[in-house]
C-alpha positions in Angstrom: -7.3 23.7 18.2 -4.1 22.0 19.6 -4.9 19.1 17.1 -4.7 21.1 13.6 -7.9 21.7 12.1 -9.8 19.3 9.9 -12.3 20.0 7.2 -15.1 17.3 6.9 -15.5 16.5 3.4 -19.2 16.7 1.7 -21.1 14.2 -0.4 -19.6 11.4 1.0 -23.3 9.5 1.5 -24.1 8.6 5.4 -23.0 9.6 8.3 -19.6 9.0 9.9 -21.2 7.9 13.1 -23.6 5.4 11.0 -20.2 3.9 9.4 -18.4 4.1 13.3 -21.8 1.6 14.4 -21.7 -0.7 11.6 -18.0 -1.2 11.8 -18.3 -1.4 15.8 -21.3 -4.4 14.9 -18.6 -6.4 12.7 -16.0 -5.8 15.2 -18.0 -8.1 17.5 -17.5 -10.6 15.1 -14.3 -10.1 14.1 -13.3 -13.7 16.0 -15.3 -15.0 12.9 -13.4 -13.8 10.2 -12.5 -15.8 7.6 -8.8 -17.3 7.3 -9.5 -19.5 4.2 -9.5 -19.1 0.7 -9.5 -21.5 -2.3 -7.5 -19.8 -5.0 -9.5 -20.7 -8.9 -8.9 -24.3 -9.8 -6.5 -24.9 -7.0 -7.2 -26.4 -3.2 -7.6 -24.3 -0.2 -4.9 -22.1 1.3 -5.1 -21.5 5.1 -4.1 -17.6 5.9 -3.7 -19.0 9.9 -1.6 -21.8 9.5 0.3 -21.4 6.1 3.1 -23.8 4.8 6.7 -23.4 6.7 8.3 -21.5 4.0 11.7 -21.4 5.3 13.2 -18.7 2.8 10.0 -16.1 3.7 11.3 -13.6 5.7 15.3 -14.1 4.4 16.3 -11.2 2.5 16.7 -11.9 -1.3 20.1 -12.9 -2.9 21.8 -10.5 -4.6 19.7 -9.6 -7.9 20.4 -9.0 -11.5 20.5 -5.5 -12.7 17.1 -6.0 -14.3 15.2 -7.9 -11.5 12.8 -5.9 -9.0 13.1 -6.9 -5.3 9.7 -6.6 -3.6 8.5 -7.4 -0.2 5.2 -6.9 0.8 4.7 -5.3 4.4 1.1 -5.7 5.0 -1.7 -3.2 5.1 -0.9 -2.4 1.6 2.7 -1.4 2.1 5.7 -2.6 0.0 9.1 -2.2 0.1 10.8 -2.0 -3.3 14.9 -2.8 -4.5 16.2 -1.6 -7.9 19.9 -1.5 -8.8 20.8 -1.3 -4.9 18.4 1.3 -4.1 15.0 1.1 -1.7 11.8 2.8 -1.7 9.2 1.7 0.7 5.3 2.5 0.5 2.9 3.0 3.6 4.4 1.3 6.3 1.9 0.5 8.7 2.4 -2.7 11.7 0.5 -1.2 14.9 -2.8 -2.2 13.9 -4.7 -1.0 17.1 -7.8 -2.4 17.8 -11.3 -0.6 16.6 -11.7 1.1 20.1 -8.3 2.3 19.9 -8.4 3.5 16.4 -11.5 5.5 17.0 -11.0 7.2 20.6 -7.0 6.2 21.2 -4.2 8.3 20.9 -1.5 7.6 18.5 0.8 4.7 19.8 3.4 3.0 18.0 3.9 -0.1 18.8 8.0 -0.4 18.2 8.3 -4.0 18.3 5.8 -4.7 15.8 7.8 -2.4 13.8 11.0 -4.3 14.3 9.5 -7.2 13.7 7.8 -6.1 10.3 10.8 -4.6 9.3 13.4 -7.5 10.0 15.6 -8.3 7.2 14.8 -5.1 5.5 17.7 -2.6 4.4 15.6 0.6 6.3 19.0 2.2 6.2 19.2 2.2 2.8 15.6 3.5 2.4 15.7 6.6 0.1 12.2 7.5 -0.3 9.0 6.6 1.6 5.7 6.9 -0.1 2.3 7.1 1.1 -0.8 7.7 -1.3 -2.8 9.1 1.8 -3.0 10.0 5.4 -5.3 7.7 7.4 -4.1 6.4 10.5 -2.3 3.9 8.8 0.1 6.7 8.8 0.5 6.6 12.3 4.3 4.6 12.2 5.8 6.7 9.8 7.5 9.1 12.7 9.0 5.8 14.0 10.0 4.1 10.5 11.4 7.2 9.3 13.4 7.3 12.5 14.9 4.1 11.2 15.3 5.4 7.7 17.0 8.5 8.5 18.2 8.9 4.6 14.4 8.7 3.2 12.4 11.6 2.0 9.0 11.6 3.0 6.4 11.9 -0.1 2.9 12.1 1.8 -0.5 14.6 0.4 -0.8 17.6 2.2 -2.8 16.2 5.0 -0.3 14.0 6.0 2.3 16.9 5.8 0.4 18.9 8.2 0.2 15.9 10.5 3.6 15.0 10.5 4.8 18.9 11.3 4.2 17.8 14.8 7.4 16.0 14.7 10.0 18.8 13.9 12.7 17.0 13.0 11.0 15.3 10.1 9.8 18.7 8.3 12.8 19.0 6.3 12.2 15.7 4.6 8.7 16.2 4.1 7.6 16.3 0.0 4.2 17.3 -0.5 2.6 15.5 -3.6 0.4 18.3 -4.4 3.2 20.6 -4.8 4.3 18.9 -8.2 1.2 20.0 -10.0 0.5 16.3 -11.4 4.0 16.1 -13.1 6.7 13.5 -12.7 8.5 13.5 -9.4 12.3 12.2 -9.7 12.6 10.7 -6.7 16.0 11.9 -4.2 16.9 10.8 -0.7 16.4 13.4 2.2 20.1 14.9 1.4 18.8 15.4 -2.4 20.8 12.3 -4.1 19.1 11.1 -6.9 17.1 7.8 -7.0 17.2 5.7 -10.4 13.3 5.6 -10.0 10.3 8.4 -10.7 7.0 8.4 -9.9 3.9 10.2 -11.0 1.7 10.9 -8.3 -2.2 10.3 -9.6 -5.1 11.4 -7.7 -7.2 8.8 -7.4 -9.9 7.6 -4.9 -10.4 5.5 -1.5 -12.8 2.8 -1.5 -15.8 3.2 1.4 -14.9 1.5 4.6 -18.2 0.1 5.2 -20.3 -0.8 2.7 -20.9 2.9 1.2 -20.0 4.8 4.1 -16.4 6.1 4.4 -14.2 7.0 8.1 -11.7 9.6 8.7 -12.6 11.3 5.8 -11.5 15.0 5.5 -8.2 17.0 4.7 -6.1 18.6 8.0 -5.9 22.1 7.4 -3.2 23.3 9.7 0.0 22.0 11.0 -0.3 19.8 14.0 1.3 20.8 17.4 4.3 18.0 18.6 4.4 15.9 19.9 3.0 13.1 17.8 1.6 11.2 20.3 -1.0 14.2 21.8 -2.9 13.4 18.9 -5.8 10.8 18.1 -5.7 8.2 15.5 -8.9 9.2 14.0 -7.5 12.8 13.9 -5.5 11.6 10.7 -8.4 12.0 7.7 -7.0 10.4 4.8 -6.8 14.0 2.1 -6.3 13.4 -1.2 -5.5 9.7 -2.1 -2.7 9.2 -4.5 -2.1 6.3 -7.0 1.4 6.0 -7.8 3.0 4.7 -11.3 6.7 4.1 -10.3 9.1 3.8 -13.5 12.2 1.9 -13.0 15.3 3.9 -14.5 18.8 2.4 -16.1 22.0 3.9 -16.0 21.2 6.1 -19.2 17.9 7.3 -17.6 15.8 5.0 -20.1 12.7 3.1 -18.6 13.7 -0.3 -17.4 10.4 -1.3 -15.9 6.8 0.2 -14.8 4.7 -0.4 -11.9 1.5 0.7 -10.8 1.2 1.2 -6.9 -2.4 1.4 -5.1 -2.7 1.5 -1.1 -6.6 1.6 -1.3 -8.8 0.1 -3.7 -9.8 3.2 -6.5 -10.6 3.3 -10.2 -10.6 7.3 -10.2 -7.9 8.8 -12.3 -7.6 5.7 -14.8 -7.8 8.4 -17.7 -4.6 9.8 -16.8 -2.3 6.6 -16.4 0.1 5.9 -19.2 -0.7 2.8 -21.1 0.8 -0.8 -20.9 2.5 -2.8 -20.4 3.5 -2.8 -16.6 5.7 -5.2 -14.9 3.7 -5.3 -11.9 0.6 -3.7 -10.4 -0.1 -3.7 -6.4 -3.7 -3.8 -5.9 -5.7 -3.6 -2.7 -8.5 -6.2 -2.2 -9.7 -4.5 1.1 -13.2 -2.5 0.0 -12.8 -3.2 -3.6 -16.4 -4.8 -3.6 -17.4 -1.2 -3.5 -15.7 0.4 -6.3 -16.9 -1.8 -9.6 -16.0 -3.1 -11.8 -12.3 -2.9 -9.7 -9.6 -4.4 -10.7 -10.8 -5.7 -13.9 -11.3 -1.9 -15.0 -7.8 -1.0 -13.5 -5.8 -4.1 -15.1 -7.5 -3.7 -18.5 -5.8 -0.2 -18.8 -2.0 -1.4 -17.6 -2.0 -4.9 -18.7 0.8 -5.8 -15.9 2.6 -8.9 -16.3 2.1 -9.5 -12.6 -0.4 -8.9 -9.9 0.6 -8.1 -6.1 -2.7 -8.8 -4.6 -2.4 -6.9 -0.6 -4.6 -5.5 1.6 -6.4 -8.4 2.4 -6.1 -9.2 5.9 -7.5 -7.5 9.1 -5.6 -4.5 9.9 -7.5 -4.2 13.4 -6.0 -7.1 14.3 -2.0 -7.0 15.5 0.5 -8.7 13.1 1.7 -11.3 15.8 -2.1 -13.3 15.9 -2.6 -15.8 13.2 -4.3 -14.0 9.7 -7.5 -13.7 8.9 -9.1 -11.6 6.2 -10.4 -8.3 7.1 -14.0 -8.0 8.1 -16.4 -7.8 5.0 -13.8 -9.2 3.1 -15.8 -12.7 3.1 -13.9 -15.7 1.8 -16.3 -15.8 -1.9 -15.2 -11.9 -2.1 -11.5 -12.8 -1.9 -12.2 -15.4 -4.2 -14.0 -13.8 -6.8 -11.4 -10.8 -6.6 -8.9 -13.5 -7.8 -11.3 -14.4 -10.7 -11.9 -11.0 -11.8 -8.1 -10.9 -11.9 -7.1 -14.0 -14.0 -10.4 -13.0 -16.2 -8.8 -9.4 -17.1 -5.2 -10.6 -17.4 -6.6 -13.3 -20.1 -8.7 -10.7 -21.9 -5.4 -8.4 -22.4 -3.5 -11.4 -23.7 -0.3 -10.4 -22.5 2.0 -13.7 -21.2 2.3 -13.4 -17.2 5.6 -13.2 -15.9 5.3 -15.1 -12.2 7.9 -14.3 -9.6 11.5 -15.7 -10.0 11.5 -18.0 -7.0 8.4 -19.8 -5.5 5.9 -17.5 -3.6 4.7 -18.6 0.1 1.5 -17.1 0.0 -1.1 -18.1 -2.7 -0.3 -17.3 -6.0 -0.6 -18.5 -10.0 1.1 -17.1 -13.0 -0.4 -13.9 -12.9 -0.4 -12.8 -9.3 0.3 -13.7 -5.9 -1.4 -12.5 -2.9 1.9 -12.4 -0.2 2.0 -13.2 3.1 3.1 -10.3 5.4 7.0 -10.1 5.2 7.0 -12.2 2.0 10.4 -11.3 -0.5 9.8 -11.8 -4.2 11.9 -11.5 -7.0 10.5 -10.3 -10.1 12.1 -9.6 -13.8 11.7 -6.1 -15.0 11.7 -4.7 -18.9 7.8 -4.6 -20.0 7.7 -1.0 -20.0 11.1 -0.7 -22.2 9.2 -2.9 -24.7 7.0 -0.2 -26.0 9.0 2.5 -24.4 7.9 5.2 -21.7 5.0 7.8 -22.3 
């Protein structure tokens, strides 16, 4: 098989065909997707017509050594800056429409990538993490070209697919190969970063009700070139969530984060206990993973929550924002209420961003706009030490 062999997973509920049919019906109504929401106790916020935030895309000023810089890229991806080092997660900007995602060949929208990374020190990125290998892995070859010093930490399925790009092979790091232990991040040349991660096998919420798309494992290396393969051939493989620890000069933990690029509550038993400085959670399909996000937040007790993966990822990023299909306004508002309730139950004082966010935000959480920079104080983990 020129595309490499994909093994379909069993026991995942109704057929993939049924899921595509349902998603197709939703796509016909995509023009009516919600673009407003009312955060708890506040006025309605219009994602399609946000306030004019002059500093939204500007790179943040140089941060103090105990400050974490974060930029939301969209589709669940973020850029993290710590002590002059940079790590990126799940970068995806091309956002193919539903028909292209189902039937089309991989095509990278290089202008969308350039726009999405404007203001990011891409050439200084030392590592790129991807928690699963769905079609939102599709831009990674081009992003990796722009970040030539970055090592690529992906699951086994993602590594098989990315071997269709020969120049990336030496930069691939397979998450399953680390045996569930801590990974001391290093760049493509082997230079250590002051960051380590724990990659925990996690889950991926169903895409449409209880139906999942792009399920399975890629079992063989793909043949080049990348563009001969189809978006739909990028199946998720084993999903991972990441616990990220930020290290100081002595190697002690200076901050701790939880990063999820898909809603999931599996693997919580292996999460190091809180507190965490930041939890990056996903809103899309969260209603199918009950009691997410409350169970995750109860475990990690974050000082702040970044709510991501809420926007319509079948819609080109140049168009006005709207919520992803099936993430109705009331579901988005309920997610934010549940987040507030979970943070209040934990009883830990929140730590809002050091600068005022442009997207909807309260002391305990921020729903950032794609491209928005935030700065957050680190140090929650150091209060109780590393596990």
